[in-house]
N, C-alpha and C positions, 0 to 999 in steps of 0.2 A: 606335490603337484605345483607347477609354476603358475602362480596366480596372475602374472603379468600378461598372460594370454587373454585375460578378460578385460584388459584396459579399454578396448572398444566398447564394451558394455557400460563401463563407467562413463565414458565420453558421451554415449547416447543418453544415459541417465542425466548427466550434467546439462545436456542440451534441453531435455524435457524440463528440468528444474528451472533453468534460466527462462525458458519460454513461458512457463506458468507464472513465474515471478513477474516478468515484464507485463504480461497480459493482466495479471491481478492488480498490479500497482497502477496501471493505466486506467482500468475501470474504477479502481478504488479512488483515484484522484478525482475523477468525474463525480462520483458519489460524494466525496468529501466536500467538493466545492458546492454542489447542489444543497446538501443538507446543512453544511456550515453556513451558507448564506441564508438559508431559511431560518436557522436559529437566530440570526440577527435581524433579518429584514422580512421575515415571513408572516408576521402577525401572530395572534394567539393560537389559532388552529394549526397552521402550517408549522409554526415553531414547536408546538407540542408534538406533532407527528415526527419532526426531525429529532426532537429530544428522545422520543421512544426508540427510534431507530438506533441512535448512537448508544443509548444505555443498554439496549438488548445485546448488541454485538460487542460492546466493550465489557459488559458485565457477565457474559457467559463464556464457557470454555470453547476455544476454537475446535478442539478435537470433538466435543459433543456436537458442535454446529455441523461439522463434516459428517458425522454419523447420522445426525437427524436429517440432513438434506439428502444423503445417499440411501439410507435405509428406511426412514420414516415417511418422508415426503411421497415416495411412490405409492404408499398405502392410500393416499387421497387422489391418486391419478396423475401426479406430476413426477416425472422421472427424467434424469439427465445422465449422460454417459459420465464416467469417472473424471475425465479431463475437464469437462464443462462444470461439473459439480465442484471440483477443486478450485478452479479459477473463480467461480462465482462466490464461493464461501470465503476464500482468501480476500477477494475484492471487497465484499461486504464488511469483513472484519477490518481491513485497512481503511475502508471508507468511514467506519465508525470512529476510529481514532483520528483519522484525517479531518473529519468534520469538526472535532474539538480544536484541532490546530487552526483551521480556517476561522472558526468562531473567535478564538482567542486573538488571532492576528487582526481581524476586523475590529474587534473591540478595543484594540490598542491604538487605533487611529485617533489622534488628538481631537478634542471637542472643538478647538479653534478651527481646524481644517473643515469640519462639518458645518460649523457656523458660517465660515467663509463661503462654502458651497451654497448654503441657503441664501446668503446675501446676494449671490450671483444668479439666483432664481433657478438653480439646478433642481431637477426633480430627483426622485429616489434612485432611479436607474442611472442617471447621469452622475450622481454623487457616488454611487457604488462603483461604476466602471471607470470613472475618470479621476476619482479622489481616493476612495478607500482601497479598492483592490490593487492598484499599482503599488501602493505602499505596503499593503498587507502581504503581498506575494513575496516581497523581499524578506520580510520578517519570518515567514513560514517555511522558507526553503531549507534551512538546517534541520528543522523538525521533520520535514518530509523526507529528507535524506536518511535520517535515522529510521523512519518508518519503512523506507524501501529495503534497507538492510535487514530490518526485523522481519519483513515479509519473506525475504529470501530464506532466512533461518526457519521460519514457521512452515515454509513450503514442504519441509521434510515430512510433515504429518500426512500429506496426501498419499504417501506410500501405503498408509493403512487402509485406503480404499482402492487398492490394487493398481495404482498408477506407477508406471515403471520409471520413477525419477531416480536421482542419484542415490538416495538412501535405500530405495527398493533394490537397485542394482547392487549396491554394496552388500546388503543383507543376502541377496541371492548368491553372490560370489562367495561370501563367507560360509554359507551353508554347503557349498560344493567343496571348497578348499579347506575349511576349518581353520583358516589363518586369520583370526580376528584382529591381531595387532597390526599386521601390514595393511589389511583392507581398510580398517577404520582410520588408520593414520593417513592413508592416501585420501580417504573421503573427507577428513577434516581439512586437509590441505586444499582439496578441490573447492570446498565451501569458502575457505579463506581467500582463495584466488578469485572466485566469483565476487566475493564481497569487495575486494580491492578494485576490480573492474567497475563495479557499480559505484564505488566511492569516487573514483576518478571521473566517471561520467556525471555524477551528481555535482561535483565541484565545478566542472565545466559549465553545466547548466546554471548553477548558482552564480557563477561569474558573469555569464551572459545576461541573466536577469538583473543583476545589480548594475551592470553597465547600461542596460536599457532603461533602468528606472533611476538613473543618476539625478535627473532633474527633480522628480517628486521627492526623493530622499533629501536633496538639498533644501527644498522648500519646507520639508517637515522639520529639518534641523534649524 
């Protein structure tokens, strides 16, 4: 059987995979900034809450998280469709790792910079948004790029909760054609191509951020 007739199915699966990845990393970035900032500036209680969030989602299996949200959470009256579940779990997982990236980048801002802000009578919010974050964002961009690629690769797990992503499409075609080598080779190449597209986009964003923060970086050096 000519499996190339199923290429449209692979394309549709790739679109689903990229959509889930982009949605997950966008929501995850928001969670990362919120909980990462709370780890540094949130005080004892909020910092402890942020720590619990990051440790839970970094310290447990993503696959088990997917199964728990999809199969166990409905038992207490909360249920989501597979796409929503996949996006939320991937976003929470990425947010847990991203929060540590944000925390580390904020913690790397020099003490001299913070003392200078206090000397200028900046409050905590002014210091955060005018001194710390502009410098920290530059430092965290490479790590966020790696996190984005990792989220793309981990998105293949959503096929296990019946989402017709690229991996699900490949498995379905393989079951029909019994041509494992060709199907999975093409699938690998598809993931690699999507990774390349994301890497190029990430490099462009990183270059834009560095250009926009040229002055804070010069002041830091």
